[in-house]
N, C-alpha and C positions, 0 to 999 in steps of 0.2 A: 271638952274645954270650951268655955264661953269667953269671947273677946268683946269688950264694949268699945264701940267706935263713936265718933262725933260726926255731925253733919258736914259732909265733904263736898256739897253741891257746888258752891261758888268757886273754890280753888280748882276743882277738877274741870268745871266748865271753862274756866279761864285758860287752863293748860290745853284743853282740847281746841279752844278757839285759836290759841297761838300756833299750834301745830298746823291747823287748817290754813291759817293766814300765811304761814311760811310757805306752804305748798302752793297757794294761789300766787304769791309773789314770784316764786320760782317758775311757775307755769307761764305767767305773763312776761317774764324776762327771757323766755326761750330755753328754760331748763326743766321742761316738763317730763312727762313719762317717756320712757324709751320703748316705743312701739315696735313690735316684731313684724315680720313679713306678712303675717296673717292680716294685719291691720293697715299696712302701708302699701301692699302689693309687691310683686317681685317676679323673679324668673325661676322656673323649676327645670333643672337639668337631670336627666336620668341616664345612668351608665350601668351596663351589665359587667360586673367585675370578673366574671368567669370563675369565681371561687369565693370562699368566705373571706371577708375583708375586715379591716379595723377602721372604725370611724375616725380615729385619731390620725391615721395616715392622710385622709382627705382633708381634715381640719388643718393639718400642718401645711399642706400645699396652699389652701385658701388663705391662711394667715400670712404665708410667705408672699402672697400676691396682694396683700392689703385688705383682704375681705375679713371683716370682724363680725359682721352681722349675718350669720348663716344658720341654716338648719339642715342637718344630715340625718336621713332615716334609711334603715334597711328595708327593702321591699322584695317582692317576688316570692315564689313558692319555696325556694331554698334560701331566702334572705341573702341572695348574692347580687341583688341590684341596689345601687346607691341612688337615692333621690336627694338632690342637693338644691336647697332653696336659698336664693340670694336676693338682696334688695335691688330695686330698680336702678340705683345710681352706680352699679358695678358694670364694667365693660365685659360683656359675655364672650365676645370673640377672643380677646386676649386670654381670658380666664379659661376658656375651653382648650386653647392650645397648651397652656401651662399644665392644666389638669391631665390632659392626655399624654403629654410628654413625661411628666414626673411620675404619674401613677402607673404608666405602662412598664416602668422599670421594675416595680414591685409586683404588678399584676399584668403579665404579658398578654393574657387572654381577654383583657377588658375591651368593651365595645360600646360605642355611643348608641343610645336607644332613642332619646327624644328630648326636645326642649320646648317649653311652653311658658307663657306668661300668665300670672294670676293677678287679678285686681284686688282691691281692698273691700269689695262688696261683701264677701263672706264674713270678714271681720266686723263690718258694720252691722250686718244681720245678727251676728253673734252678740254684739253689744246690745242691740235693740231687744233681742230675746232675753238677755240677762236682766236688763232693766225691767222688762215686763214681768219676769219671774219674781224679782225682788218686790215690785209693787203688789203683785197678786198675792205673794206670800205674806206681805205686811198686812194687807186687808184681811186675809183669813186669820192671821194671828190676832189682829185687833178684835175680830168678832169672837174668836174662841176665848181669849182672855177676858173680854168684857162679859161674856156669859158665865165663865167660871168664877171670876173675881168681881170686877166692876169696870166700867168704861174707862175710868182714869188709869187703872192699872194697865189696861190694854194700850192706851195712848202713850203712857210712859214707856212701856216695853217696845213699842214700835219706834218711838223717838230714839230709844237706846240702840235699836237695831240700825237705824239710819246713821246714828253717830258712829257705830262700829265700821260701817261701810265707808263713811267719810274719812275716818282715821286711817283705815287700811289704804284707801286711795291716796291720801296725803303722804303716807310713808313710801308708797310706790314712787311718788314724785321726788321726795327727799332722797331716797336711796336709788335713784334711777341708774346710777353707775353699777348697781348690783342686781337690779330687777328689770327684766325685759318683759313687757306686757305681751303675752302670747295666749293661746287658747287655754293653756293650763292655769293662767291667772284667773280667767273667768270661772273655771272649776273651783279654784280656791275661794273665790269670792262667794259663790253660791254655797260652798261648804260652811263658811263662817256664818252665813245667814241662819242656817239651821243650828249651828253649835252655840252661838252667842245667846240665843233665846232660852236655852235650857237652864242656865244658871239663874236667869231672871225669874223664870217660872218657879223655881225652887224657893228663891228668896221671897217672892210674893206669897207663896203658900205659907211660909213661916210667918210672914206679917199678918196674914189672915188668922192664923192660929193664935198669935200673941194678942191680937185685938179682942179675942174672946176671954182671955185670962184675967181673973180678978187681980187688981193691983198693977196691971200693965195697961189695960184699955183706957185708964184715966190719963196716961202719960201723953205728952204732945206727940204728934205723928212722927216727927223726925227722930224722936228718941225711940219710938217703937221700931222704926226702920233700922236705926243703929243697933238696937238689941238683936233684931232678927238677922241682920247681916253678920254680926259677931257670932251668933250661934251657928250660922251656915259656913262661916269662913274656913274652918279646918277642912270640911268636906270639899269645898270649892278649890282650895289650894291643892289638896291631894289629887283631885281629878285633873286639874290644870297641869300640875307637874308631871303626872303620868302621861298625859297626852303630849306634852312638850318634849318629853324624853324621846318618844317615838319620832316626832316630826323633826326634831333637831338632829337625830341620828340620820334620818333621810337626807337632810340638808348637807351634813358633813360627809357622808359616804356616797351619796347619790351622784348621778351624772348631771350635766348642766340642765337638761329638761326637767329632771326631778327637783333640782334646786330652785328653778323658776316657779315651781308649784309650792315647795316647802317653805320658802322664806315669806311670801305673803300670808301663808297659813299661820306661821308663827306670829306674825304681826296681828293677824285677825284674832287668834286665840287670846293673846295678851290684851287686846282692845276689848274683847267680849268680857273677859274676867274683870277688867278695870271698870267698865260701864255697869256691869251687873251688880258689883259690890259698892261702888262709890258714886254712882249717878242715878240709876233708874229708880231705886226706891225713894230717894230724896226728891226726884222729879214728881213721883206720885204724891208724896207728902205735900209738896208745894201746890200741886194742882187741887188736892183735896182742901187744903187751907184756903186757897183762892175761892173755891166753890162755897165754903162756909162763910167767907166774908161777903160774898155776893148775896147769899141767902139772908144774912143779917141786915145788909143794906136794903134789900127788898122789903123785909118786914118793917124796918124803920120808916 
């Protein structure tokens, strides 16, 4: 099935710009990302529960004491130790008393192990490494696509990649009530960098094929792009829907830490599909047309 589309560059760029602008306004007015303990610093309390335990029991005590931003993990050889991470603004002394009083009723053999404070250095290092990874990957992709196709295809693909990252970050701000930025978010971000480029490569490959076909290569570039996107669209939709089914299932059925990974991943997959089909090819066409006009002006 072949679907004929039209040039969607201007309306889609406008929509993306509005989304990013909303996120910027929210950030500047104090409604930015909900940063987790890994990025803001906090306190780690460790208890040996003396037996297998339920994370929900600990969460209930924390919430009863007004602690909403926390991370609980099972550690130890037998997974009987509870590692509780809370933000810096929580009163640890009162919280320790409440935890030990309430939890000892269910787990009489529980014992205090350790308490320590962690800074936000690890989170900053993680962000810096993620930024370096995205920049390094973008440069390598630009070189690869420029060699395989042409420089402007590589430039359009990298711009599309940066667009996807910007849209993903913007929705994290807009949906800050549902998404907490933790280490899993960085993993989702890097996953999208690899995923979103795939559809773009396939569409650019179809554009290259269509440029060689008689009766097609004479068409304006934006029409060649529209024809190529239409030919790839069924395959793209099938791949995207299949992937989303899995990730949405993870979000619906997963625990909170899985949801913090799955929701940004859903946003990134949709953003990557959106840019690959409605933006990147038309950016390439616009860049090629601009190059053609410059050559004509130089000759004149």
